Gaussian input, Z-matrix of N, CA and C with variables (Angstrom, degrees):
# hf/3-21g

backbone

0 1
 N
 C     1     B1
 C     2     B2     1     A1
 N     3     B3     2     A2     1     D1
 C     4     B4     3     A3     2     D2
 C     5     B5     4     A4     3     D3
 N     6     B6     5     A5     4     D4
 C     7     B7     6     A6     5     D5
 C     8     B8     7     A7     6     D6
 N     9     B9     8     A8     7     D7
 C    10    B10     9     A9     8     D8
 C    11    B11    10    A10     9     D9
 N    12    B12    11    A11    10    D10
 C    13    B13    12    A12    11    D11
 C    14    B14    13    A13    12    D12
 N    15    B15    14    A14    13    D13
 C    16    B16    15    A15    14    D14
 C    17    B17    16    A16    15    D15
 N    18    B18    17    A17    16    D16
 C    19    B19    18    A18    17    D17
 C    20    B20    19    A19    18    D18
 N    21    B21    20    A20    19    D19
 C    22    B22    21    A21    20    D20
 C    23    B23    22    A22    21    D21
 N    24    B24    23    A23    22    D22
 C    25    B25    24    A24    23    D23
 C    26    B26    25    A25    24    D24
 N    27    B27    26    A26    25    D25
 C    28    B28    27    A27    26    D26
 C    29    B29    28    A28    27    D27
 N    30    B30    29    A29    28    D28
 C    31    B31    30    A30    29    D29
 C    32    B32    31    A31    30    D30
 N    33    B33    32    A32    31    D31
 C    34    B34    33    A33    32    D32
 C    35    B35    34    A34    33    D33
 N    36    B36    35    A35    34    D34
 C    37    B37    36    A36    35    D35
 C    38    B38    37    A37    36    D36
 N    39    B39    38    A38    37    D37
 C    40    B40    39    A39    38    D38
 C    41    B41    40    A40    39    D39
 N    42    B42    41    A41    40    D40
 C    43    B43    42    A42    41    D41
 C    44    B44    43    A43    42    D42
 N    45    B45    44    A44    43    D43
 C    46    B46    45    A45    44    D44
 C    47    B47    46    A46    45    D45
 N    48    B48    47    A47    46    D46
 C    49    B49    48    A48    47    D47
 C    50    B50    49    A49    48    D48
 N    51    B51    50    A50    49    D49
 C    52    B52    51    A51    50    D50
 C    53    B53    52    A52    51    D51
 N    54    B54    53    A53    52    D52
 C    55    B55    54    A54    53    D53
 C    56    B56    55    A55    54    D54
 N    57    B57    56    A56    55    D55
 C    58    B58    57    A57    56    D56
 C    59    B59    58    A58    57    D57
 N    60    B60    59    A59    58    D58
 C    61    B61    60    A60    59    D59
 C    62    B62    61    A61    60    D60
 N    63    B63    62    A62    61    D61
 C    64    B64    63    A63    62    D62
 C    65    B65    64    A64    63    D63
 N    66    B66    65    A65    64    D64
 C    67    B67    66    A66    65    D65
 C    68    B68    67    A67    66    D66
 N    69    B69    68    A68    67    D67
 C    70    B70    69    A69    68    D68
 C    71    B71    70    A70    69    D69
 N    72    B72    71    A71    70    D70
 C    73    B73    72    A72    71    D71
 C    74    B74    73    A73    72    D72
 N    75    B75    74    A74    73    D73
 C    76    B76    75    A75    74    D74
 C    77    B77    76    A76    75    D75
 N    78    B78    77    A77    76    D76
 C    79    B79    78    A78    77    D77
 C    80    B80    79    A79    78    D78
 N    81    B81    80    A80    79    D79
 C    82    B82    81    A81    80    D80
 C    83    B83    82    A82    81    D81
 N    84    B84    83    A83    82    D82
 C    85    B85    84    A84    83    D83
 C    86    B86    85    A85    84    D84
 N    87    B87    86    A86    85    D85
 C    88    B88    87    A87    86    D86
 C    89    B89    88    A88    87    D87
 N    90    B90    89    A89    88    D88
 C    91    B91    90    A90    89    D89
 C    92    B92    91    A91    90    D90
 N    93    B93    92    A92    91    D91
 C    94    B94    93    A93    92    D92
 C    95    B95    94    A94    93    D93
 N    96    B96    95    A95    94    D94
 C    97    B97    96    A96    95    D95
 C    98    B98    97    A97    96    D96
 N    99    B99    98    A98    97    D97
 C   100   B100    99    A99    98    D98
 C   101   B101   100   A100    99    D99
 N   102   B102   101   A101   100   D100
 C   103   B103   102   A102   101   D101
 C   104   B104   103   A103   102   D102
 N   105   B105   104   A104   103   D103
 C   106   B106   105   A105   104   D104
 C   107   B107   106   A106   105   D105
 N   108   B108   107   A107   106   D106
 C   109   B109   108   A108   107   D107
 C   110   B110   109   A109   108   D108
 N   111   B111   110   A110   109   D109
 C   112   B112   111   A111   110   D110
 C   113   B113   112   A112   111   D111
 N   114   B114   113   A113   112   D112
 C   115   B115   114   A114   113   D113
 C   116   B116   115   A115   114   D114
 N   117   B117   116   A116   115   D115
 C   118   B118   117   A117   116   D116
 C   119   B119   118   A118   117   D117
 N   120   B120   119   A119   118   D118
 C   121   B121   120   A120   119   D119
 C   122   B122   121   A121   120   D120
 N   123   B123   122   A122   121   D121
 C   124   B124   123   A123   122   D122
 C   125   B125   124   A124   123   D123
 N   126   B126   125   A125   124   D124
 C   127   B127   126   A126   125   D125
 C   128   B128   127   A127   126   D126
 N   129   B129   128   A128   127   D127
 C   130   B130   129   A129   128   D128
 C   131   B131   130   A130   129   D129
 N   132   B132   131   A131   130   D130
 C   133   B133   132   A132   131   D131
 C   134   B134   133   A133   132   D132
 N   135   B135   134   A134   133   D133
 C   136   B136   135   A135   134   D134
 C   137   B137   136   A136   135   D135
 N   138   B138   137   A137   136   D136
 C   139   B139   138   A138   137   D137
 C   140   B140   139   A139   138   D138
 N   141   B141   140   A140   139   D139
 C   142   B142   141   A141   140   D140
 C   143   B143   142   A142   141   D141
 N   144   B144   143   A143   142   D142
 C   145   B145   144   A144   143   D143
 C   146   B146   145   A145   144   D144
 N   147   B147   146   A146   145   D145
 C   148   B148   147   A147   146   D146
 C   149   B149   148   A148   147   D147
 N   150   B150   149   A149   148   D148
 C   151   B151   150   A150   149   D149
 C   152   B152   151   A151   150   D150
 N   153   B153   152   A152   151   D151
 C   154   B154   153   A153   152   D152
 C   155   B155   154   A154   153   D153
 N   156   B156   155   A155   154   D154
 C   157   B157   156   A156   155   D155
 C   158   B158   157   A157   156   D156
 N   159   B159   158   A158   157   D157
 C   160   B160   159   A159   158   D158
 C   161   B161   160   A160   159   D159
 N   162   B162   161   A161   160   D160
 C   163   B163   162   A162   161   D161
 C   164   B164   163   A163   162   D162
 N   165   B165   164   A164   163   D163
 C   166   B166   165   A165   164   D164
 C   167   B167   166   A166   165   D165
 N   168   B168   167   A167   166   D166
 C   169   B169   168   A168   167   D167
 C   170   B170   169   A169   168   D168
 N   171   B171   170   A170   169   D169
 C   172   B172   171   A171   170   D170
 C   173   B173   172   A172   171   D171
 N   174   B174   173   A173   172   D172
 C   175   B175   174   A174   173   D173
 C   176   B176   175   A175   174   D174
 N   177   B177   176   A176   175   D175
 C   178   B178   177   A177   176   D176
 C   179   B179   178   A178   177   D177
 N   180   B180   179   A179   178   D178
 C   181   B181   180   A180   179   D179
 C   182   B182   181   A181   180   D180
 N   183   B183   182   A182   181   D181
 C   184   B184   183   A183   182   D182
 C   185   B185   184   A184   183   D183
 N   186   B186   185   A185   184   D184
 C   187   B187   186   A186   185   D185
 C   188   B188   187   A187   186   D186
 N   189   B189   188   A188   187   D187
 C   190   B190   189   A189   188   D188
 C   191   B191   190   A190   189   D189
 N   192   B192   191   A191   190   D190
 C   193   B193   192   A192   191   D191
 C   194   B194   193   A193   192   D192
 N   195   B195   194   A194   193   D193
 C   196   B196   195   A195   194   D194
 C   197   B197   196   A196   195   D195
 N   198   B198   197   A197   196   D196
 C   199   B199   198   A198   197   D197
 C   200   B200   199   A199   198   D198
 N   201   B201   200   A200   199   D199
 C   202   B202   201   A201   200   D200
 C   203   B203   202   A202   201   D201
 N   204   B204   203   A203   202   D202
 C   205   B205   204   A204   203   D203
 C   206   B206   205   A205   204   D204
 N   207   B207   206   A206   205   D205
 C   208   B208   207   A207   206   D206
 C   209   B209   208   A208   207   D207
 N   210   B210   209   A209   208   D208
 C   211   B211   210   A210   209   D209
 C   212   B212   211   A211   210   D210
 N   213   B213   212   A212   211   D211
 C   214   B214   213   A213   212   D212
 C   215   B215   214   A214   213   D213
 N   216   B216   215   A215   214   D214
 C   217   B217   216   A216   215   D215
 C   218   B218   217   A217   216   D216
 N   219   B219   218   A218   217   D217
 C   220   B220   219   A219   218   D218
 C   221   B221   220   A220   219   D219
 N   222   B222   221   A221   220   D220
 C   223   B223   222   A222   221   D221
 C   224   B224   223   A223   222   D222
 N   225   B225   224   A224   223   D223
 C   226   B226   225   A225   224   D224
 C   227   B227   226   A226   225   D225
 N   228   B228   227   A227   226   D226
 C   229   B229   228   A228   227   D227
 C   230   B230   229   A229   228   D228
 N   231   B231   230   A230   229   D229
 C   232   B232   231   A231   230   D230
 C   233   B233   232   A232   231   D231
 N   234   B234   233   A233   232   D232
 C   235   B235   234   A234   233   D233
 C   236   B236   235   A235   234   D234
 N   237   B237   236   A236   235   D235
 C   238   B238   237   A237   236   D236
 C   239   B239   238   A238   237   D237
 N   240   B240   239   A239   238   D238
 C   241   B241   240   A240   239   D239
 C   242   B242   241   A241   240   D240
 N   243   B243   242   A242   241   D241
 C   244   B244   243   A243   242   D242
 C   245   B245   244   A244   243   D243
 N   246   B246   245   A245   244   D244
 C   247   B247   246   A246   245   D245
 C   248   B248   247   A247   246   D246
 N   249   B249   248   A248   247   D247
 C   250   B250   249   A249   248   D248
 C   251   B251   250   A250   249   D249
 N   252   B252   251   A251   250   D250
 C   253   B253   252   A252   251   D251
 C   254   B254   253   A253   252   D252
 N   255   B255   254   A254   253   D253
 C   256   B256   255   A255   254   D254
 C   257   B257   256   A256   255   D255
 N   258   B258   257   A257   256   D256
 C   259   B259   258   A258   257   D257
 C   260   B260   259   A259   258   D258
 N   261   B261   260   A260   259   D259
 C   262   B262   261   A261   260   D260
 C   263   B263   262   A262   261   D261
 N   264   B264   263   A263   262   D262
 C   265   B265   264   A264   263   D263
 C   266   B266   265   A265   264   D264
 N   267   B267   266   A266   265   D265
 C   268   B268   267   A267   266   D266
 C   269   B269   268   A268   267   D267
 N   270   B270   269   A269   268   D268
 C   271   B271   270   A270   269   D269
 C   272   B272   271   A271   270   D270
 N   273   B273   272   A272   271   D271
 C   274   B274   273   A273   272   D272
 C   275   B275   274   A274   273   D273
 N   276   B276   275   A275   274   D274
 C   277   B277   276   A276   275   D275
 C   278   B278   277   A277   276   D276
 N   279   B279   278   A278   277   D277
 C   280   B280   279   A279   278   D278
 C   281   B281   280   A280   279   D279
 N   282   B282   281   A281   280   D280
 C   283   B283   282   A282   281   D281
 C   284   B284   283   A283   282   D282
 N   285   B285   284   A284   283   D283
 C   286   B286   285   A285   284   D284
 C   287   B287   286   A286   285   D285
 N   288   B288   287   A287   286   D286
 C   289   B289   288   A288   287   D287
 C   290   B290   289   A289   288   D288
 N   291   B291   290   A290   289   D289
 C   292   B292   291   A291   290   D290
 C   293   B293   292   A292   291   D291
 N   294   B294   293   A293   292   D292
 C   295   B295   294   A294   293   D293
 C   296   B296   295   A295   294   D294
 N   297   B297   296   A296   295   D295
 C   298   B298   297   A297   296   D296
 C   299   B299   298   A298   297   D297
 N   300   B300   299   A299   298   D298
 C   301   B301   300   A300   299   D299
 C   302   B302   301   A301   300   D300
 N   303   B303   302   A302   301   D301
 C   304   B304   303   A303   302   D302
 C   305   B305   304   A304   303   D303
 N   306   B306   305   A305   304   D304
 C   307   B307   306   A306   305   D305
 C   308   B308   307   A307   306   D306

   B1=1.4069
   B2=1.4622
   B3=1.3675
   B4=1.4268
   B5=1.5299
   B6=1.3123
   B7=1.5220
   B8=1.5308
   B9=1.3329
   B10=1.5066
   B11=1.5512
   B12=1.2948
   B13=1.5150
   B14=1.5445
   B15=1.3541
   B16=1.4576
   B17=1.5382
   B18=1.3217
   B19=1.4022
   B20=1.6083
   B21=1.4070
   B22=1.4335
   B23=1.4503
   B24=1.3039
   B25=1.4716
   B26=1.5027
   B27=1.2731
   B28=1.4921
   B29=1.5777
   B30=1.3646
   B31=1.4994
   B32=1.5508
   B33=1.3525
   B34=1.4062
   B35=1.4917
   B36=1.3241
   B37=1.4729
   B38=1.5357
   B39=1.3099
   B40=1.5465
   B41=1.4784
   B42=1.3549
   B43=1.5008
   B44=1.5147
   B45=1.3340
   B46=1.4936
   B47=1.5078
   B48=1.2371
   B49=1.4571
   B50=1.5314
   B51=1.3424
   B52=1.4739
   B53=1.5820
   B54=1.3171
   B55=1.4837
   B56=1.5074
   B57=1.3662
   B58=1.4091
   B59=1.5792
   B60=1.3383
   B61=1.4902
   B62=1.4954
   B63=1.4280
   B64=1.4865
   B65=1.4784
   B66=1.2928
   B67=1.5200
   B68=1.5553
   B69=1.3283
   B70=1.5301
   B71=1.4862
   B72=1.3123
   B73=1.4987
   B74=1.5029
   B75=1.3258
   B76=1.5383
   B77=1.5176
   B78=1.3141
   B79=1.5178
   B80=1.5867
   B81=1.2468
   B82=1.3777
   B83=1.4803
   B84=1.3565
   B85=1.4654
   B86=1.5127
   B87=1.2817
   B88=1.4687
   B89=1.6039
   B90=1.3216
   B91=1.5009
   B92=1.4731
   B93=1.3450
   B94=1.4828
   B95=1.5402
   B96=1.2738
   B97=1.5611
   B98=1.5264
   B99=1.3132
   B100=1.4325
   B101=1.5259
   B102=1.3058
   B103=1.4313
   B104=1.5390
   B105=1.2686
   B106=1.5208
   B107=1.4375
   B108=1.3240
   B109=1.4546
   B110=1.5643
   B111=1.3259
   B112=1.4439
   B113=1.5838
   B114=1.2721
   B115=1.4577
   B116=1.5889
   B117=1.2748
   B118=1.4702
   B119=1.5324
   B120=1.3953
   B121=1.3546
   B122=1.5522
   B123=1.2930
   B124=1.5696
   B125=1.4827
   B126=1.3015
   B127=1.4657
   B128=1.5346
   B129=1.2327
   B130=1.4467
   B131=1.5375
   B132=1.3405
   B133=1.4721
   B134=1.4936
   B135=1.3086
   B136=1.5413
   B137=1.5280
   B138=1.2301
   B139=1.4639
   B140=1.5073
   B141=1.3293
   B142=1.4598
   B143=1.4901
   B144=1.4146
   B145=1.4220
   B146=1.5033
   B147=1.3109
   B148=1.5180
   B149=1.5147
   B150=1.2941
   B151=1.4914
   B152=1.5506
   B153=1.4405
   B154=1.4485
   B155=1.4652
   B156=1.3407
   B157=1.4572
   B158=1.5521
   B159=1.2900
   B160=1.5410
   B161=1.4092
   B162=1.4235
   B163=1.4551
   B164=1.5186
   B165=1.3093
   B166=1.4455
   B167=1.5604
   B168=1.2725
   B169=1.5221
   B170=1.4511
   B171=1.2934
   B172=1.4771
   B173=1.4748
   B174=1.3647
   B175=1.4677
   B176=1.4997
   B177=1.3015
   B178=1.4004
   B179=1.5244
   B180=1.2852
   B181=1.4755
   B182=1.5463
   B183=1.2804
   B184=1.4441
   B185=1.5295
   B186=1.3255
   B187=1.4579
   B188=1.5013
   B189=1.2717
   B190=1.4936
   B191=1.4984
   B192=1.4398
   B193=1.4444
   B194=1.4639
   B195=1.3511
   B196=1.4366
   B197=1.4582
   B198=1.2587
   B199=1.4840
   B200=1.5463
   B201=1.3008
   B202=1.4901
   B203=1.5306
   B204=1.3535
   B205=1.5231
   B206=1.5306
   B207=1.2937
   B208=1.5138
   B209=1.5730
   B210=1.3372
   B211=1.4507
   B212=1.6040
   B213=1.3142
   B214=1.4556
   B215=1.5074
   B216=1.3829
   B217=1.4461
   B218=1.5735
   B219=1.3254
   B220=1.4351
   B221=1.5786
   B222=1.4209
   B223=1.3696
   B224=1.5292
   B225=1.3253
   B226=1.4794
   B227=1.5191
   B228=1.3079
   B229=1.4441
   B230=1.5010
   B231=1.3031
   B232=1.4605
   B233=1.4738
   B234=1.3420
   B235=1.4376
   B236=1.5835
   B237=1.2853
   B238=1.5035
   B239=1.4842
   B240=1.3526
   B241=1.5271
   B242=1.4952
   B243=1.3973
   B244=1.5295
   B245=1.5607
   B246=1.3262
   B247=1.4466
   B248=1.5638
   B249=1.3672
   B250=1.5264
   B251=1.5634
   B252=1.2680
   B253=1.4564
   B254=1.4836
   B255=1.2832
   B256=1.5677
   B257=1.4868
   B258=1.3572
   B259=1.4948
   B260=1.6093
   B261=1.3121
   B262=1.4487
   B263=1.5287
   B264=1.2962
   B265=1.5438
   B266=1.5082
   B267=1.3374
   B268=1.4903
   B269=1.5041
   B270=1.3722
   B271=1.4065
   B272=1.5544
   B273=1.3670
   B274=1.4852
   B275=1.5591
   B276=1.3209
   B277=1.5250
   B278=1.5204
   B279=1.3584
   B280=1.4281
   B281=1.5035
   B282=1.2908
   B283=1.4428
   B284=1.4627
   B285=1.2987
   B286=1.4182
   B287=1.5293
   B288=1.2801
   B289=1.5072
   B290=1.5444
   B291=1.3284
   B292=1.4212
   B293=1.5468
   B294=1.2570
   B295=1.4129
   B296=1.4649
   B297=1.3762
   B298=1.5815
   B299=1.5307
   B300=1.2934
   B301=1.5297
   B302=1.5427
   B303=1.2993
   B304=1.4346
   B305=1.4740
   B306=1.3251
   B307=1.5383
   B308=1.5356
   A1=110.14
   A2=115.19
   A3=119.56
   A4=111.65
   A5=114.01
   A6=115.54
   A7=106.28
   A8=114.72
   A9=118.70
   A10=112.98
   A11=111.56
   A12=115.56
   A13=111.18
   A14=115.99
   A15=118.14
   A16=108.85
   A17=119.88
   A18=121.65
   A19=109.44
   A20=112.47
   A21=117.96
   A22=113.81
   A23=118.30
   A24=122.25
   A25=113.28
   A26=115.83
   A27=123.17
   A28=109.27
   A29=119.06
   A30=121.83
   A31=105.70
   A32=116.87
   A33=123.85
   A34=112.98
   A35=115.86
   A36=123.41
   A37=111.76
   A38=116.56
   A39=120.44
   A40=113.33
   A41=118.39
   A42=120.37
   A43=113.44
   A44=116.34
   A45=117.07
   A46=114.15
   A47=120.97
   A48=125.31
   A49=110.87
   A50=113.16
   A51=119.68
   A52=107.77
   A53=118.29
   A54=117.93
   A55=111.10
   A56=118.71
   A57=119.37
   A58=109.84
   A59=118.28
   A60=124.12
   A61=108.42
   A62=109.04
   A63=118.51
   A64=107.16
   A65=111.02
   A66=118.38
   A67=106.87
   A68=110.69
   A69=120.59
   A70=111.72
   A71=113.75
   A72=122.33
   A73=112.28
   A74=116.98
   A75=121.33
   A76=109.83
   A77=114.80
   A78=118.00
   A79=110.98
   A80=114.77
   A81=123.26
   A82=113.99
   A83=118.00
   A84=125.37
   A85=111.94
   A86=117.28
   A87=123.60
   A88=110.64
   A89=111.73
   A90=120.01
   A91=109.79
   A92=117.33
   A93=121.39
   A94=107.03
   A95=118.78
   A96=123.68
   A97=105.34
   A98=123.55
   A99=122.41
   A100=110.68
   A101=119.71
   A102=120.46
   A103=112.97
   A104=116.20
   A105=123.58
   A106=108.62
   A107=118.70
   A108=123.59
   A109=112.72
   A110=115.16
   A111=120.35
   A112=110.18
   A113=116.47
   A114=121.15
   A115=108.97
   A116=118.30
   A117=121.33
   A118=113.22
   A119=116.22
   A120=120.70
   A121=112.13
   A122=114.46
   A123=117.12
   A124=109.51
   A125=123.65
   A126=123.18
   A127=112.70
   A128=124.05
   A129=129.92
   A130=114.49
   A131=117.21
   A132=121.18
   A133=110.39
   A134=112.38
   A135=117.91
   A136=110.50
   A137=113.14
   A138=123.75
   A139=111.29
   A140=119.88
   A141=125.39
   A142=109.25
   A143=113.64
   A144=116.75
   A145=109.02
   A146=113.40
   A147=123.56
   A148=107.12
   A149=117.45
   A150=123.15
   A151=106.54
   A152=113.60
   A153=117.75
   A154=112.57
   A155=117.72
   A156=121.86
   A157=113.61
   A158=113.29
   A159=115.92
   A160=112.98
   A161=117.87
   A162=124.27
   A163=114.21
   A164=115.08
   A165=117.11
   A166=107.75
   A167=113.82
   A168=121.14
   A169=111.21
   A170=123.13
   A171=125.14
   A172=110.56
   A173=119.22
   A174=123.88
   A175=111.10
   A176=122.21
   A177=125.99
   A178=111.79
   A179=115.18
   A180=120.33
   A181=109.13
   A182=120.69
   A183=120.77
   A184=113.98
   A185=115.65
   A186=122.85
   A187=113.09
   A188=118.33
   A189=121.98
   A190=110.89
   A191=112.11
   A192=117.33
   A193=114.72
   A194=119.83
   A195=119.94
   A196=113.23
   A197=118.48
   A198=122.25
   A199=108.75
   A200=116.84
   A201=119.45
   A202=114.75
   A203=112.55
   A204=118.59
   A205=109.97
   A206=116.48
   A207=122.59
   A208=107.53
   A209=112.86
   A210=120.86
   A211=107.98
   A212=115.02
   A213=121.27
   A214=110.64
   A215=117.87
   A216=117.62
   A217=108.63
   A218=116.37
   A219=118.30
   A220=110.63
   A221=114.91
   A222=112.62
   A223=108.49
   A224=116.11
   A225=120.87
   A226=102.54
   A227=118.69
   A228=124.26
   A229=107.09
   A230=119.91
   A231=126.67
   A232=109.97
   A233=114.57
   A234=115.01
   A235=112.69
   A236=114.66
   A237=121.02
   A238=111.07
   A239=112.13
   A240=116.13
   A241=108.08
   A242=107.82
   A243=117.87
   A244=104.74
   A245=113.33
   A246=118.39
   A247=108.64
   A248=114.97
   A249=116.86
   A250=104.75
   A251=114.72
   A252=121.46
   A253=106.53
   A254=118.75
   A255=121.48
   A256=104.85
   A257=113.69
   A258=122.71
   A259=105.81
   A260=111.52
   A261=117.34
   A262=109.15
   A263=118.12
   A264=119.31
   A265=105.46
   A266=112.77
   A267=121.55
   A268=113.27
   A269=117.90
   A270=124.27
   A271=112.55
   A272=112.98
   A273=116.62
   A274=113.19
   A275=115.02
   A276=117.24
   A277=104.32
   A278=115.77
   A279=125.69
   A280=110.73
   A281=119.66
   A282=125.45
   A283=108.61
   A284=121.13
   A285=126.38
   A286=110.55
   A287=117.37
   A288=122.05
   A289=112.84
   A290=115.01
   A291=120.55
   A292=112.83
   A293=115.57
   A294=123.18
   A295=119.58
   A296=113.72
   A297=118.37
   A298=108.80
   A299=117.83
   A300=117.62
   A301=108.33
   A302=120.49
   A303=120.01
   A304=114.71
   A305=118.44
   A306=118.57
   A307=110.66
   D1=132.25
   D2=178.87
   D3=-98.43
   D4=160.56
   D5=-176.74
   D6=-91.85
   D7=173.38
   D8=-179.56
   D9=-66.95
   D10=-30.31
   D11=178.39
   D12=-73.17
   D13=-38.22
   D14=174.40
   D15=-66.33
   D16=-39.93
   D17=-178.93
   D18=-59.29
   D19=-44.93
   D20=177.21
   D21=-59.80
   D22=-41.33
   D23=173.89
   D24=-59.81
   D25=-44.41
   D26=179.26
   D27=-64.84
   D28=-37.33
   D29=-179.37
   D30=-66.22
   D31=-42.14
   D32=175.55
   D33=-53.77
   D34=-52.93
   D35=179.03
   D36=-61.42
   D37=-33.22
   D38=-178.09
   D39=-82.30
   D40=-13.05
   D41=-175.11
   D42=-54.31
   D43=-40.65
   D44=-178.38
   D45=-91.39
   D46=1.62
   D47=-178.24
   D48=-78.13
   D49=138.82
   D50=174.77
   D51=-92.17
   D52=147.00
   D53=174.44
   D54=-58.27
   D55=133.21
   D56=178.85
   D57=-108.25
   D58=-3.59
   D59=174.46
   D60=-135.04
   D61=153.70
   D62=171.15
   D63=-130.53
   D64=133.78
   D65=173.40
   D66=-103.08
   D67=117.26
   D68=-176.04
   D69=-102.03
   D70=-153.45
   D71=-171.82
   D72=-66.30
   D73=-24.31
   D74=177.59
   D75=-68.17
   D76=-21.08
   D77=179.12
   D78=81.12
   D79=-154.95
   D80=-179.25
   D81=-90.57
   D82=90.78
   D83=-175.64
   D84=-90.68
   D85=172.61
   D86=176.18
   D87=-62.31
   D88=-35.60
   D89=179.99
   D90=-67.24
   D91=-41.94
   D92=179.77
   D93=-65.19
   D94=-44.06
   D95=-177.47
   D96=-63.34
   D97=-45.42
   D98=-176.56
   D99=-68.64
   D100=-34.58
   D101=177.58
   D102=-73.90
   D103=-32.86
   D104=172.33
   D105=-62.20
   D106=-46.44
   D107=-178.21
   D108=-61.75
   D109=-40.07
   D110=175.85
   D111=-65.92
   D112=-43.91
   D113=-179.50
   D114=-65.66
   D115=-39.90
   D116=179.72
   D117=-66.87
   D118=-32.21
   D119=178.20
   D120=-68.41
   D121=-33.25
   D122=-177.89
   D123=-93.89
   D124=-30.79
   D125=-176.13
   D126=-109.45
   D127=-24.70
   D128=-177.04
   D129=71.33
   D130=-31.68
   D131=-179.75
   D132=-135.78
   D133=121.02
   D134=-175.89
   D135=-130.05
   D136=157.65
   D137=175.36
   D138=-117.11
   D139=129.12
   D140=-177.40
   D141=-119.52
   D142=143.28
   D143=174.53
   D144=-111.81
   D145=134.78
   D146=-179.13
   D147=-101.03
   D148=111.14
   D149=-176.89
   D150=-71.19
   D151=155.24
   D152=177.09
   D153=-64.97
   D154=-29.00
   D155=-177.52
   D156=-67.28
   D157=-11.47
   D158=-175.08
   D159=-82.75
   D160=-16.07
   D161=-178.30
   D162=54.52
   D163=26.83
   D164=177.48
   D165=-109.65
   D166=146.96
   D167=172.01
   D168=-74.36
   D169=135.60
   D170=-174.51
   D171=-58.93
   D172=-46.95
   D173=179.52
   D174=-63.58
   D175=-37.96
   D176=176.22
   D177=-66.31
   D178=-45.10
   D179=175.68
   D180=-62.80
   D181=-44.04
   D182=177.12
   D183=-56.78
   D184=-49.79
   D185=179.55
   D186=-62.67
   D187=-35.39
   D188=179.10
   D189=-67.05
   D190=-53.61
   D191=178.29
   D192=-61.18
   D193=-37.52
   D194=175.33
   D195=-65.18
   D196=-39.96
   D197=179.47
   D198=-64.90
   D199=-48.72
   D200=-177.92
   D201=-61.55
   D202=-31.23
   D203=-174.89
   D204=-99.80
   D205=-6.93
   D206=-176.56
   D207=57.54
   D208=47.51
   D209=-178.62
   D210=-113.77
   D211=172.93
   D212=179.84
   D213=-98.14
   D214=123.94
   D215=172.89
   D216=-72.38
   D217=135.15
   D218=-178.29
   D219=-105.94
   D220=-52.76
   D221=-177.42
   D222=-160.55
   D223=150.35
   D224=178.59
   D225=-132.97
   D226=122.51
   D227=179.15
   D228=-140.55
   D229=123.59
   D230=-178.76
   D231=56.92
   D232=-119.10
   D233=-176.98
   D234=-104.97
   D235=13.73
   D236=-178.38
   D237=-122.66
   D238=144.40
   D239=172.64
   D240=-139.02
   D241=158.61
   D242=-175.01
   D243=-117.17
   D244=141.72
   D245=179.86
   D246=-136.74
   D247=149.92
   D248=-175.84
   D249=-131.96
   D250=146.11
   D251=169.64
   D252=-152.27
   D253=131.10
   D254=177.34
   D255=-66.98
   D256=142.32
   D257=179.93
   D258=-75.19
   D259=143.92
   D260=176.58
   D261=-74.82
   D262=-38.62
   D263=-176.49
   D264=-83.42
   D265=137.14
   D266=177.84
   D267=-55.63
   D268=-41.89
   D269=-173.03
   D270=-67.52
   D271=-22.58
   D272=-177.63
   D273=-92.97
   D274=-0.17
   D275=-175.72
   D276=-81.97
   D277=121.88
   D278=179.67
   D279=-116.78
   D280=-32.41
   D281=-172.57
   D282=-100.95
   D283=126.94
   D284=176.59
   D285=-109.39
   D286=117.65
   D287=-176.30
   D288=-109.68
   D289=23.69
   D290=-175.18
   D291=-69.56
   D292=-131.58
   D293=-171.99
   D294=-63.04
   D295=-31.18
   D296=-177.58
   D297=-66.59
   D298=-23.48
   D299=-176.77
   D300=-100.53
   D301=-19.30
   D302=-176.41
   D303=-80.21
   D304=-7.89
   D305=-176.33
   D306=-74.86

């Protein structure tokens, strides 16, 4: 669980990111989850666009993806959401959420 200050820090980091995935009318499939897991391992913080054809609410999609990936939901605005998960491999860790965010 991340704190509100850590979440604010992650929102700031995600501000300039472009969405790297789209969730379409097929919804949240196992293939989408596996691709998101790979992207989270290498990037730690990703932005996803939920298309109108998917008929999914953005917040519901964020919560479902976060639960399946055991990741942290960061933000859902409009048709986009941001998700964070710390990389398992030390070499892939780029974002440090330690003491500077906890104050």
